[in-house]
VOVOBA-857396 format. One record per residue: residue in three letters; z, x, y of N, C-alpha, C in turn. Coordinates in steps of 0.02 Angstrom, whole numbers. Example, Ala and Ser with C-alpha at 12.3 -4.5 7.8 and 13.67 -1.06 7.14 Angstrom:
2
+-----+--------+--------+--------+--------+--------+--------+--------+--------+--------+
!  aa !    npz !    npx !    npy !   capz !   capx !   capy !    cpz !    cpx !    cpy !
+-----+--------+--------+--------+--------+--------+--------+--------+--------+--------+
! ALA !    390 !    660 !   -284 !    390 !    615 !   -225 !    390 !    660 !   -165 !
! SER !    354 !    642 !   -112 !    357 !    684 !    -53 !    394 !    645 !      2 !
+-----+--------+--------+--------+--------+--------+--------+--------+--------+--------+
# end
This chain:
195
+-----+--------+--------+--------+--------+--------+--------+--------+--------+--------+
!  aa !    npz !    npx !    npy !   capz !   capx !   capy !    cpz !    cpx !    cpy !
+-----+--------+--------+--------+--------+--------+--------+--------+--------+--------+
! UNK !      1 !     53 !    -72 !     -2 !     14 !      4 !      3 !     53 !     71 !
! UNK !    -35 !     30 !    121 !    -54 !     91 !    179 !      5 !     49 !    230 !
! UNK !     15 !     91 !    277 !     75 !     76 !    320 !     53 !      0 !    349 !
! UNK !    -10 !    -11 !    373 !    -20 !    -59 !    403 !      8 !   -148 !    366 !
! UNK !     -8 !   -129 !    320 !     -7 !   -186 !    249 !     79 !   -187 !    260 !
! UNK !    118 !   -138 !    243 !    198 !   -133 !    243 !    239 !   -165 !    311 !
! UNK !    213 !   -127 !    371 !    225 !   -163 !    403 !    219 !   -226 !    407 !
! UNK !    135 !   -281 !    391 !    125 !   -349 !    387 !    197 !   -392 !    355 !
! UNK !    214 !   -360 !    283 !    233 !   -377 !    238 !    318 !   -379 !    256 !
! UNK !    332 !   -346 !    307 !    414 !   -320 !    298 !    410 !   -364 !    369 !
! UNK !    383 !   -377 !    409 !    360 !   -405 !    462 !    381 !   -499 !    435 !
! UNK !    332 !   -510 !    400 !    331 !   -577 !    389 !    385 !   -586 !    338 !
! UNK !    449 !   -536 !    298 !    505 !   -548 !    256 !    566 !   -555 !    302 !
! UNK !    555 !   -522 !    351 !    615 !   -510 !    395 !    608 !   -593 !    444 !
! UNK !    555 !   -617 !    455 !    559 !   -666 !    504 !    568 !   -725 !    450 !
! UNK !    540 !   -728 !    388 !    546 !   -784 !    341 !    640 !   -790 !    322 !
! UNK !    649 !   -741 !    309 !    714 !   -718 !    276 !    765 !   -749 !    322 !
! UNK !    768 !   -730 !    396 !    785 !   -736 !    462 !    798 !   -819 !    472 !
! UNK !    737 !   -839 !    466 !    744 !   -913 !    473 !    753 !   -963 !    438 !
! UNK !    752 !   -948 !    363 !    792 !   -944 !    293 !    881 !   -982 !    321 !
! UNK !    882 !   -921 !    345 !    968 !   -910 !    345 !    990 !   -951 !    394 !
! UNK !    942 !   -940 !    450 !    977 !   -972 !    517 !    977 !  -1064 !    510 !
! UNK !    927 !  -1088 !    488 !    930 !  -1161 !    462 !    954 !  -1171 !    405 !
! UNK !    970 !  -1135 !    350 !   1012 !  -1134 !    306 !   1109 !  -1145 !    332 !
! UNK !   1100 !  -1083 !    372 !   1174 !  -1105 !    381 !   1184 !  -1160 !    432 !
! UNK !   1127 !  -1173 !    464 !   1138 !  -1239 !    520 !   1141 !  -1315 !    471 !
! UNK !   1115 !  -1292 !    406 !   1130 !  -1362 !    357 !   1051 !  -1366 !    325 !
! UNK !   1080 !  -1360 !    262 !   1032 !  -1374 !    225 !    968 !  -1446 !    226 !
! UNK !   1007 !  -1499 !    229 !    967 !  -1550 !    236 !    930 !  -1555 !    281 !
! UNK !    944 !  -1516 !    354 !    894 !  -1482 !    411 !    833 !  -1458 !    400 !
! UNK !    833 !  -1404 !    344 !    779 !  -1366 !    345 !    719 !  -1418 !    314 !
! UNK !    739 !  -1448 !    263 !    671 !  -1493 !    226 !    653 !  -1539 !    275 !
! UNK !    712 !  -1557 !    323 !    669 !  -1634 !    364 !    623 !  -1581 !    400 !
! UNK !    650 !  -1539 !    428 !    620 !  -1486 !    494 !    533 !  -1460 !    447 !
! UNK !    546 !  -1435 !    414 !    502 !  -1409 !    375 !    433 !  -1469 !    375 !
! UNK !    481 !  -1523 !    352 !    410 !  -1607 !    337 !    377 !  -1613 !    395 !
! UNK !    419 !  -1585 !    455 !    384 !  -1630 !    501 !    355 !  -1584 !    569 !
! UNK !    357 !  -1537 !    548 !    330 !  -1471 !    593 !    265 !  -1448 !    558 !
! UNK !    253 !  -1441 !    495 !    208 !  -1414 !    476 !    158 !  -1472 !    429 !
! UNK !    114 !  -1471 !    445 !     67 !  -1537 !    420 !     63 !  -1520 !    335 !
! UNK !     62 !  -1588 !    297 !     76 !  -1593 !    227 !    120 !  -1558 !    187 !
! UNK !    167 !  -1519 !    222 !    215 !  -1485 !    192 !    263 !  -1545 !    151 !
! UNK !    273 !  -1624 !    159 !    290 !  -1631 !     95 !    231 !  -1684 !     76 !
! UNK !    164 !  -1672 !     80 !    132 !  -1706 !     45 !    135 !  -1698 !    -41 !
! UNK !    148 !  -1727 !    -98 !    152 !  -1714 !   -160 !     94 !  -1671 !   -171 !
! UNK !     43 !  -1707 !   -157 !    -32 !  -1667 !   -195 !    -40 !  -1612 !   -174 !
! UNK !    -16 !  -1573 !    -95 !     -8 !  -1510 !    -64 !     39 !  -1470 !    -86 !
! UNK !    102 !  -1511 !   -109 !    167 !  -1451 !   -132 !    139 !  -1450 !   -201 !
! UNK !    116 !  -1496 !   -237 !    100 !  -1483 !   -301 !     54 !  -1412 !   -322 !
! UNK !      1 !  -1415 !   -278 !    -44 !  -1381 !   -276 !    -35 !  -1310 !   -251 !
! UNK !      6 !  -1308 !   -202 !     37 !  -1239 !   -184 !     78 !  -1212 !   -228 !
! UNK !    122 !  -1248 !   -268 !    181 !  -1227 !   -299 !    163 !  -1214 !   -388 !
! UNK !    109 !  -1249 !   -390 !     69 !  -1219 !   -466 !     24 !  -1153 !   -465 !
! UNK !      8 !  -1149 !   -389 !    -33 !  -1091 !   -373 !      4 !  -1008 !   -380 !
! UNK !     75 !  -1004 !   -376 !    126 !   -986 !   -387 !    156 !   -955 !   -449 !
! UNK !    180 !  -1020 !   -481 !    209 !  -1003 !   -570 !    222 !  -1095 !   -578 !
! UNK !    209 !  -1106 !   -644 !    247 !  -1163 !   -654 !    304 !  -1156 !   -661 !
! UNK !    366 !  -1229 !   -656 !    433 !  -1225 !   -674 !    450 !  -1289 !   -666 !
! UNK !    513 !  -1294 !   -671 !    548 !  -1365 !   -680 !    586 !  -1364 !   -613 !
! UNK !    583 !  -1417 !   -571 !    627 !  -1412 !   -506 !    680 !  -1452 !   -554 !
! UNK !    739 !  -1386 !   -507 !    813 !  -1435 !   -521 !    817 !  -1491 !   -504 !
! UNK !    879 !  -1535 !   -541 !    881 !  -1613 !   -519 !    928 !  -1606 !   -459 !
! UNK !    893 !  -1642 !   -421 !    946 !  -1660 !   -360 !    912 !  -1622 !   -291 !
! UNK !    842 !  -1586 !   -312 !    810 !  -1549 !   -258 !    739 !  -1567 !   -239 !
! UNK !    720 !  -1579 !   -172 !    653 !  -1590 !   -153 !    630 !  -1544 !   -120 !
! UNK !    539 !  -1524 !   -134 !    521 !  -1479 !   -130 !    469 !  -1496 !    -62 !
! UNK !    469 !  -1444 !    -23 !    418 !  -1431 !     36 !    381 !  -1368 !     14 !
! UNK !    304 !  -1376 !     39 !    269 !  -1312 !     26 !    216 !  -1322 !     87 !
! UNK !    191 !  -1251 !    105 !    128 !  -1242 !    167 !    105 !  -1174 !    143 !
! UNK !     51 !  -1169 !    196 !     28 !  -1096 !    180 !      3 !  -1065 !    242 !
! UNK !     35 !   -999 !    259 !     23 !   -973 !    335 !     11 !   -898 !    316 !
! UNK !    -52 !   -893 !    376 !    -65 !   -813 !    357 !    -78 !   -800 !    293 !
! UNK !   -119 !   -855 !    236 !   -124 !   -847 !    181 !    -72 !   -836 !    129 !
! UNK !      8 !   -838 !    161 !     62 !   -845 !    118 !     79 !   -892 !     83 !
! UNK !     98 !   -907 !     38 !     99 !   -975 !     10 !    194 !   -991 !     21 !
! UNK !    214 !  -1046 !     46 !    295 !  -1042 !     51 !    299 !  -1121 !     -2 !
! UNK !    355 !  -1095 !    -20 !    371 !  -1174 !    -60 !    464 !  -1168 !    -47 !
! UNK !    481 !  -1211 !     -7 !    571 !  -1239 !    -16 !    582 !  -1302 !    -48 !
! UNK !    642 !  -1273 !    -85 !    659 !  -1326 !   -118 !    766 !  -1343 !    -78 !
! UNK !    744 !  -1386 !    -86 !    827 !  -1416 !    -35 !    855 !  -1457 !    -72 !
! UNK !    934 !  -1454 !    -85 !    952 !  -1487 !   -102 !    967 !  -1541 !    -75 !
! UNK !    988 !  -1601 !    -98 !   1008 !  -1665 !    -75 !   1087 !  -1665 !    -53 !
! UNK !   1113 !  -1622 !    -92 !   1182 !  -1603 !   -111 !   1202 !  -1525 !    -48 !
! UNK !   1204 !  -1545 !      6 !   1214 !  -1479 !     63 !   1255 !  -1424 !     30 !
! UNK !   1287 !  -1420 !     -6 !   1331 !  -1361 !    -35 !   1296 !  -1327 !    -94 !
! UNK !   1231 !  -1334 !   -126 !   1196 !  -1307 !   -169 !   1146 !  -1264 !   -129 !
! UNK !   1128 !  -1213 !   -165 !   1066 !  -1158 !   -141 !   1028 !  -1191 !   -125 !
! UNK !    989 !  -1158 !    -75 !    931 !  -1167 !    -51 !    876 !  -1144 !    -93 !
! UNK !    818 !  -1163 !   -116 !    793 !  -1105 !   -139 !    714 !  -1088 !   -125 !
! UNK !    700 !  -1045 !   -118 !    619 !  -1006 !    -87 !    588 !   -972 !   -141 !
! UNK !    530 !   -979 !   -112 !    478 !   -961 !   -159 !    412 !   -948 !   -130 !
! UNK !    398 !   -890 !   -130 !    344 !   -857 !    -76 !    290 !   -811 !   -126 !
! UNK !    221 !   -839 !   -127 !    173 !   -792 !   -143 !    121 !   -748 !    -96 !
! UNK !    120 !   -676 !   -102 !     94 !   -635 !    -61 !      9 !   -635 !    -69 !
! UNK !    -39 !   -620 !    -48 !    -86 !   -619 !    -61 !   -114 !   -547 !    -82 !
! UNK !   -129 !   -538 !   -152 !   -139 !   -469 !   -189 !   -165 !   -410 !   -139 !
! UNK !   -195 !   -429 !    -76 !   -221 !   -376 !    -35 !   -156 !   -357 !      7 !
! UNK !   -119 !   -385 !      6 !    -45 !   -380 !     58 !     11 !   -327 !     25 !
! UNK !     20 !   -368 !    -34 !     81 !   -356 !    -82 !     48 !   -342 !   -154 !
! UNK !     49 !   -281 !   -172 !     45 !   -260 !   -227 !     71 !   -238 !   -284 !
! UNK !    123 !   -197 !   -240 !    188 !   -155 !   -283 !    241 !   -200 !   -278 !
! UNK !    260 !   -230 !   -356 !    316 !   -274 !   -378 !    401 !   -243 !   -348 !
! UNK !    378 !   -186 !   -367 !    450 !   -151 !   -360 !    467 !   -121 !   -273 !
! UNK !    431 !   -108 !   -260 !    423 !    -84 !   -178 !    433 !   -169 !   -153 !
! UNK !    410 !   -205 !   -158 !    431 !   -261 !   -138 !    505 !   -299 !   -123 !
! UNK !    529 !   -296 !   -182 !    602 !   -300 !   -212 !    634 !   -264 !   -171 !
! UNK !    629 !   -181 !   -163 !    672 !   -150 !   -129 !    665 !   -185 !    -61 !
! UNK !    604 !   -187 !    -10 !    616 !   -199 !     42 !    628 !   -266 !     55 !
! UNK !    636 !   -323 !     21 !    667 !   -365 !     40 !    746 !   -387 !     23 !
! UNK !    779 !   -320 !    -14 !    813 !   -293 !    -33 !    854 !   -291 !     39 !
! UNK !    817 !   -233 !     80 !    843 !   -196 !    134 !    846 !   -235 !    180 !
! UNK !    785 !   -286 !    194 !    770 !   -349 !    240 !    850 !   -379 !    248 !
! UNK !    856 !   -408 !    190 !    903 !   -447 !    183 !    986 !   -421 !    195 !
! UNK !    986 !   -356 !    187 !   1044 !   -322 !    179 !   1066 !   -306 !    272 !
! UNK !   1030 !   -298 !    291 !   1020 !   -290 !    366 !   1044 !   -354 !    406 !
! UNK !   1053 !   -412 !    388 !   1058 !   -466 !    425 !   1124 !   -447 !    466 !
! UNK !   1116 !   -439 !    521 !   1192 !   -449 !    561 !   1185 !   -486 !    632 !
! UNK !   1240 !   -468 !    647 !   1237 !   -480 !    728 !   1283 !   -541 !    724 !
! UNK !   1262 !   -579 !    792 !   1329 !   -656 !    775 !   1329 !   -700 !    724 !
! UNK !   1281 !   -711 !    690 !   1291 !   -735 !    641 !   1319 !   -720 !    565 !
! UNK !   1288 !   -668 !    562 !   1310 !   -645 !    478 !   1312 !   -575 !    505 !
! UNK !   1364 !   -543 !    442 !   1392 !   -467 !    433 !   1336 !   -429 !    393 !
! UNK !   1317 !   -374 !    392 !   1274 !   -364 !    352 !   1291 !   -381 !    257 !
! UNK !   1245 !   -405 !    233 !   1245 !   -399 !    165 !   1253 !   -366 !    105 !
! UNK !   1297 !   -367 !     64 !   1312 !   -302 !     12 !   1290 !   -335 !    -48 !
! UNK !   1268 !   -292 !    -75 !   1242 !   -309 !   -160 !   1326 !   -309 !   -196 !
! UNK !   1316 !   -365 !   -243 !   1383 !   -381 !   -263 !   1358 !   -374 !   -360 !
! UNK !   1304 !   -381 !   -362 !   1288 !   -389 !   -434 !   1212 !   -394 !   -448 !
! UNK !   1189 !   -371 !   -501 !   1132 !   -365 !   -525 !   1118 !   -400 !   -602 !
! UNK !   1051 !   -443 !   -597 !   1038 !   -479 !   -673 !    972 !   -445 !   -689 !
! UNK !    956 !   -463 !   -740 !    905 !   -472 !   -766 !    848 !   -508 !   -815 !
! UNK !    805 !   -543 !   -785 !    764 !   -587 !   -823 !    701 !   -581 !   -843 !
! UNK !    687 !   -613 !   -884 !    611 !   -604 !   -887 !    580 !   -677 !   -845 !
! UNK !    519 !   -653 !   -824 !    486 !   -715 !   -802 !    404 !   -696 !   -812 !
! UNK !    364 !   -743 !   -840 !    310 !   -730 !   -853 !    301 !   -675 !   -889 !
! UNK !    345 !   -669 !   -952 !    333 !   -621 !  -1002 !    321 !   -549 !   -968 !
! UNK !    373 !   -537 !   -905 !    389 !   -471 !   -874 !    464 !   -464 !   -846 !
! UNK !    516 !   -421 !   -881 !    544 !   -407 !   -887 !    564 !   -383 !   -773 !
! UNK !    615 !   -421 !   -751 !    637 !   -413 !   -680 !    705 !   -403 !   -651 !
! UNK !    712 !   -366 !   -610 !    791 !   -383 !   -589 !    793 !   -416 !   -542 !
! UNK !    851 !   -449 !   -537 !    887 !   -502 !   -487 !    943 !   -459 !   -439 !
! UNK !    931 !   -465 !   -360 !   1003 !   -435 !   -342 !   1032 !   -490 !   -296 !
! UNK !   1099 !   -509 !   -312 !   1126 !   -557 !   -281 !   1191 !   -508 !   -225 !
! UNK !   1180 !   -525 !   -161 !   1218 !   -498 !   -106 !   1248 !   -549 !    -73 !
! UNK !   1316 !   -533 !    -30 !   1345 !   -564 !    -18 !   1378 !   -547 !     63 !
! UNK !   1382 !   -582 !    122 !   1427 !   -570 !    171 !   1451 !   -636 !    205 !
! UNK !   1477 !   -604 !    260 !   1539 !   -664 !    282 !   1477 !   -686 !    348 !
! UNK !   1473 !   -754 !    353 !   1472 !   -785 !    411 !   1506 !   -821 !    466 !
! UNK !   1505 !   -835 !    521 !   1531 !   -883 !    571 !   1503 !   -939 !    578 !
! UNK !   1533 !  -1004 !    566 !   1520 !  -1056 !    588 !   1572 !  -1096 !    601 !
! UNK !   1561 !  -1100 !    662 !   1593 !  -1173 !    712 !   1687 !  -1135 !    684 !
! UNK !   1687 !  -1088 !    723 !   1748 !  -1068 !    727 !   1780 !  -1045 !    651 !
! UNK !   1754 !  -1055 !    602 !   1766 !  -1022 !    529 !   1719 !   -971 !    524 !
! UNK !   1745 !   -950 !    435 !   1698 !   -895 !    399 !   1696 !   -941 !    338 !
! UNK !   1628 !   -915 !    332 !   1607 !   -942 !    250 !   1582 !   -862 !    207 !
! UNK !   1576 !   -862 !    163 !   1549 !   -810 !    128 !   1471 !   -842 !     94 !
! UNK !   1417 !   -810 !    107 !   1354 !   -819 !    106 !   1339 !   -777 !     52 !
! UNK !   1301 !   -812 !     -6 !   1287 !   -791 !    -65 !   1188 !   -782 !    -58 !
! UNK !   1165 !   -738 !    -85 !   1095 !   -745 !    -83 !   1065 !   -708 !   -167 !
! UNK !   1009 !   -738 !   -186 !   1000 !   -672 !   -235 !    913 !   -672 !   -238 !
! UNK !    887 !   -627 !   -238 !    821 !   -617 !   -230 !    789 !   -599 !   -298 !
! UNK !    735 !   -623 !   -325 !    699 !   -593 !   -372 !    614 !   -586 !   -347 !
! UNK !    580 !   -535 !   -385 !    508 !   -521 !   -368 !    490 !   -526 !   -412 !
! UNK !    436 !   -554 !   -426 !    412 !   -564 !   -516 !    302 !   -573 !   -489 !
! UNK !    290 !   -550 !   -545 !    213 !   -565 !   -535 !    205 !   -639 !   -532 !
! UNK !    163 !   -681 !   -494 !    157 !   -738 !   -478 !     75 !   -765 !   -517 !
! UNK !     55 !   -800 !   -507 !      0 !   -813 !   -539 !    -57 !   -764 !   -518 !
! UNK !    -69 !   -770 !   -443 !   -113 !   -740 !   -418 !    -94 !   -663 !   -356 !
! UNK !    -30 !   -635 !   -399 !    -11 !   -590 !   -325 !     74 !   -613 !   -340 !
! UNK !     91 !   -531 !   -312 !    164 !   -537 !   -312 !    214 !   -602 !   -272 !
! UNK !    270 !   -628 !   -299 !    282 !   -656 !   -269 !    355 !   -636 !   -276 !
! UNK !    413 !   -676 !   -222 !    465 !   -668 !   -236 !    493 !   -747 !   -240 !
! UNK !    554 !   -741 !   -246 !    596 !   -812 !   -250 !    663 !   -776 !   -231 !
! UNK !    695 !   -826 !   -176 !    763 !   -810 !   -150 !    811 !   -868 !   -149 !
! UNK !    882 !   -865 !   -174 !    913 !   -928 !   -170 !    967 !   -903 !   -129 !
! UNK !    997 !   -953 !    -72 !   1032 !   -932 !    -24 !   1076 !  -1001 !    -18 !
! UNK !   1155 !   -991 !     -7 !   1195 !  -1033 !     -1 !   1270 !  -1001 !     -4 !
! UNK !   1320 !  -1030 !      3 !   1379 !  -1024 !     21 !   1392 !  -1014 !    -45 !
! UNK !   1458 !   -962 !    -60 !   1496 !   -932 !   -110 !   1495 !  -1002 !   -157 !
! UNK !   1539 !  -1054 !   -131 !   1591 !  -1096 !   -139 !   1540 !  -1137 !   -183 !
! UNK !   1466 !  -1144 !   -150 !   1440 !  -1201 !   -192 !   1363 !  -1163 !   -235 !
! UNK !   1382 !  -1102 !   -235 !   1356 !  -1068 !   -290 !   1355 !  -1082 !   -367 !
! UNK !   1315 !  -1112 !   -403 !   1300 !  -1112 !   -447 !   1255 !  -1069 !   -517 !
! UNK !   1289 !  -1034 !   -532 !   1235 !   -986 !   -572 !   1215 !   -996 !   -626 !
! UNK !   1248 !  -1048 !   -656 !   1214 !  -1078 !   -727 !   1168 !  -1107 !   -700 !
! UNK !   1161 !  -1135 !   -655 !   1107 !  -1193 !   -615 !   1046 !  -1128 !   -611 !
! UNK !   1063 !  -1082 !   -569 !   1001 !  -1036 !   -543 !    989 !   -995 !   -614 !
! UNK !   1030 !   -981 !   -638 !    993 !   -959 !   -706 !    939 !  -1004 !   -720 !
! UNK !    962 !  -1058 !   -752 !    895 !  -1095 !   -772 !    843 !  -1118 !   -751 !
! UNK !    859 !  -1132 !   -682 !    794 !  -1113 !   -636 !    736 !  -1062 !   -677 !
! UNK !    757 !  -1001 !   -641 !    737 !   -954 !   -656 !    695 !   -945 !   -711 !
! UNK !    723 !   -950 !   -763 !    696 !   -947 !   -839 !    642 !  -1024 !   -847 !
! UNK !    655 !  -1070 !   -794 !    605 !  -1113 !   -808 !    535 !  -1060 !   -790 !
! UNK !    529 !  -1038 !   -742 !    469 !  -1015 !   -715 !    421 !   -984 !   -780 !
! UNK !    371 !   -988 !   -758 !    300 !   -964 !   -822 !    243 !   -965 !   -787 !
+-----+--------+--------+--------+--------+--------+--------+--------+--------+--------+
# end
């Protein structure tokens, strides 16, 4: 990957991750409504099914709604829980000409997420790693945590990042939510459904 492509990928990842984090912390239900109303066809069932199935096949967790859109040739799928305490799920597919190296992409996402800092969140730290088999390939997942200030209180935010080979290129999967609402068994079940 050349320097220009790396910068594009990092810029997109940082922007996407920061937007997701900010919106998710403001309210998980808000994210789904916001995406559906501001991006044309983001909640159209046919468009969502087309975009989602072009990345990978999977089983949507019970109680989640999907929104999907394409921007700058990058495909995004957001799965928001009806219960605001459950983690948000974001799936992204990069065009083959932007992201070719899966391991490099994993490292860049981890670095971008670890650098989250400022008024909203402290730096994220790696607390665990897991290994999954996705689409017949063994991949590593990184689980990170950090404290977030919300309306005078502090919550522990947790996220998990997995990079894998999607149907048409490198794909990234991210879970984001509070540590209290984290359901690793449900997350494992979703990851294992990717095919």
